[in-house]
ZAMARGU-4260 file (C-alpha; in steps of 0.2 Angstrom, whole numbers, plus 5000, padded with zeros to 4 digits):
<rodrens>
0) 5170/4869/4977 | 5165/4874/4995 | 5150/4886/4997 | 5160/4901/5002 | 5151/4917/4999
5) 5167/4928/5001 | 5175/4917/4988 | 5160/4918/4976 | 5160/4937/4978 | 5178/4939/4975
10) 5178/4928/4959 | 5162/4937/4952 | 5165/4949/4938 | 5162/4968/4939 | 5145/4966/4929
15) 5140/4952/4941 | 5143/4962/4956 | 5133/4977/4949 | 5118/4965/4946 | 5120/4958/4964
20) 5120/4976/4970 | 5105/4980/4961 | 5096/4965/4968 | 5102/4970/4986 | 5094/4987/4983
25) 5078/4979/4977 | 5078/4969/4993 | 5081/4984/5004 | 5067/4994/4995 | 5055/4980/4998
30) 5059/4978/5016 | 5057/4997/5018 | 5040/4997/5010 | 5034/4982/5020 | 5039/4990/5037
35) 5032/5007/5032 | 5015/5000/5026 | 5013/4988/5041 | 5016/5003/5053 | 5005/5014/5044
40) 4990/5002/5043 | 4992/4997/5061 | 4993/5016/5067 | 4977/5019/5056 | 4968/5005/5064
45) 4972/5011/5081 | 4967/5029/5078 | 4951/5024/5069 | 4946/5015/5084 | 4949/5030/5095
50) 4940/5041/5082 | 4925/5030/5082 | 4924/5030/5101 | 4924/5049/5101 | 4911/5052/5087
55) 4898/5038/5091 | 4889/5048/5104 | 4889/5063/5092 | 4882/5054/5078 | 4869/5046/5089
60) 4863/5063/5094 | 4866/5070/5077 | 4878/5083/5083 | 4889/5082/5068 | 4896/5099/5066
65) 4911/5096/5077 | 4916/5079/5069 | 4927/5087/5055 | 4937/5095/5069 | 4939/5079/5079
70) 4944/5070/5063 | 4958/5082/5060 | 4966/5076/5077 | 4967/5058/5069 | 4978/5061/5054
75) 4984/5043/5053 | 4966/5037/5053 | 4959/5032/5035 | 4942/5032/5043 | 4943/5049/5051
80) 4949/5056/5034 | 4934/5048/5025 | 4920/5052/5038 | 4927/5069/5042 | 4927/5074/5023
85) 4910/5068/5021 | 4902/5076/5036 | 4912/5093/5032 | 4904/5093/5014 | 4887/5089/5021
90) 4888/5103/5034 | 4894/5115/5021 | 4880/5110/5009 | 4867/5111/5023 | 4871/5128/5028
95) 4872/5134/5010 | 4854/5139/5007 | 4857/5145/4989 | 4864/5128/4984 | 4854/5118/4971
100) 4862/5101/4976 | 4856/5091/4991 | 4868/5091/5005 | 4867/5072/5005 | 4872/5071/4987
105) 4886/5083/4990 | 4892/5072/5004 | 4890/5056/4993 | 4901/5064/4979 | 4914/5069/4992
110) 4914/5051/4999 | 4918/5044/4982 | 4933/5057/4980 | 4939/5052/4997 | 4938/5034/4994
115) 4949/5036/4978 | 4962/5047/4987 | 4963/5036/5002 | 4964/5020/4992 | 4979/5027/4983
120) 4987/5032/4999 | 4984/5015/5007 | 4993/5007/4992 | 5008/5019/4993 | 5024/5010/4989
125) 5016/4993/4985 | 5020/4996/4966 | 5038/4994/4972 | 5034/4976/4979 | 5025/4972/4963
130) 5039/4978/4952 | 5053/4969/4963 | 5042/4953/4963 | 5041/4953/4944 | 5058/4959/4939
135) 5070/4952/4952 | 5070/4934/4945 | 5075/4941/4928 | 5088/4952/4935 | 5095/4936/4944
140) 5094/4926/4928 | 5104/4940/4919 | 5117/4939/4932 | 5118/4920/4929 | 5119/4922/4910
145) 5133/4935/4912 | 5142/4923/4924 | 5141/4908/4912 | 5147/4919/4898 | 5162/4923/4909
150) 5165/4905/4913 | 5166/4900/4895 | 5177/4915/4890 | 5189/4908/4904 | 5189/4891/4895
155) 5192/4899/4878 | 5206/4910/4885 | 5215/4895/4895 | 5211/4882/4882 | 5206/4870/4895
160) 5189/4861/4894 | 5179/4848/4903 | 5166/4848/4916 | 5178/4852/4930 | 5184/4868/4922
165) 5167/4875/4919 | 5156/4869/4934 | 5164/4881/4946 | 5160/4896/4936 | 5142/4890/4932
170) 5139/4886/4951 | 5145/4904/4955 | 5134/4911/4942 | 5119/4902/4948 | 5120/4910/4965
175) 5114/4926/4957 | 5098/4918/4951 | 5096/4911/4969 | 5098/4928/4976 | 5085/4935/4963
180) 5073/4922/4969 | 5076/4926/4987 | 5072/4944/4984 | 5057/4941/4973 | 5048/4928/4983
185) 5046/4938/4999 | 5041/4953/4989 | 5027/4944/4981 | 5021/4936/4997 | 5021/4953/5006
190) 5012/4961/4991 | 4998/4949/4993 | 4997/4951/5011 | 4997/4970/5011 | 4984/4969/4996
195) 4973/4959/5007 | 4974/4971/5022 | 4971/4986/5011 | 4956/4977/5003 | 4949/4974/5021
200) 4952/4992/5026 | 4943/4998/5010 | 4928/4987/5013 | 4926/4994/5031 | 4928/5012/5024
205) 4914/5008/5011 | 4902/5001/5024 | 4905/5015/5037 | 4903/5028/5023 | 4887/5020/5017
210) 4880/5019/5035 | 4884/5037/5038 | 4876/5042/5021 | 4860/5032/5025 | 4859/5042/5042
215) 4861/5058/5033 | 4848/5054/5021 | 4836/5049/5035 | 4840/5065/5046 | 4840/5077/5031
220) 4823/5070/5025 | 4816/5073/5042 | 4822/5091/5043 | 4807/5100/5034 | 4794/5090/5044
225) 4803/5095/5060 | 4803/5113/5055 | 4784/5113/5050 | 4781/5104/5067 | 4790/5118/5077
230) 4781/5131/5067 | 4764/5123/5071 | 4768/5121/5089
</rodrens>
C-alpha cells in the first residue's frame, strides 16, 4: 500500500473521520493558545520595561502617588498591574487616618491578591495544552482500535483472511495514532516552555514586589520622625 493520505482518508470509516476531526480541532486549539500566550508574554515584557523606565525616578524620589495612573497606561504589563495595585493600596491606606492597619501591611496583602490574579491570567489557556497533551494519544489510540475493528469486520464479511487482507486496514488505522502523537507531543513541549516562561515572570514579579514593600517599610517608618523633625525646626 502506498502512503497516500487521500486514499487513507477515503477508506477511513465515519467514526474514524470524526476522531481525526477531533484531533485536528485539538491541534488548532493548541496552536491558538501557544500563539496567543507568546504574543501576550512578549507584549507584557516590553510594556514592563517601559513602565520601569518611567517610574524608576518617581520611586527614587518617593513620589509614588502618580504611579497607579501611569500603571493604567500599561494594561498589558504584569509588572505594572502588580506594582500599580500595591502602590494604590498603600496610598489609600496612608491617607486614611482612621485606619487601624498599617499602609504597608495593606499593600502587602494587596500584593498577595495581585500575585494570585496575575498568575492565573499568565496561565490562561495553558490547561488546553495540558489536556491535549494528555488526551490526544488516547484519542488517536481509540481511532486505531476503531480502524482495526473495521478491518476485521471486513474480513468477516468477505470471508477472506491472511496478512495481506488485514494489513492494509491496520496500517490505515495506525495513522490515527500517529496523528494523535503528532498533536500531543508539541502540546506537551509548548506547555513546558510556557510554564518555564510564566515561572520566570512570576519570580521577577515577586522580587519586584518585595523590593517595593521593603522601600515602603523603610519610607513609612521614617515618616513620624520626619514629622517630629519638621515640628522641632
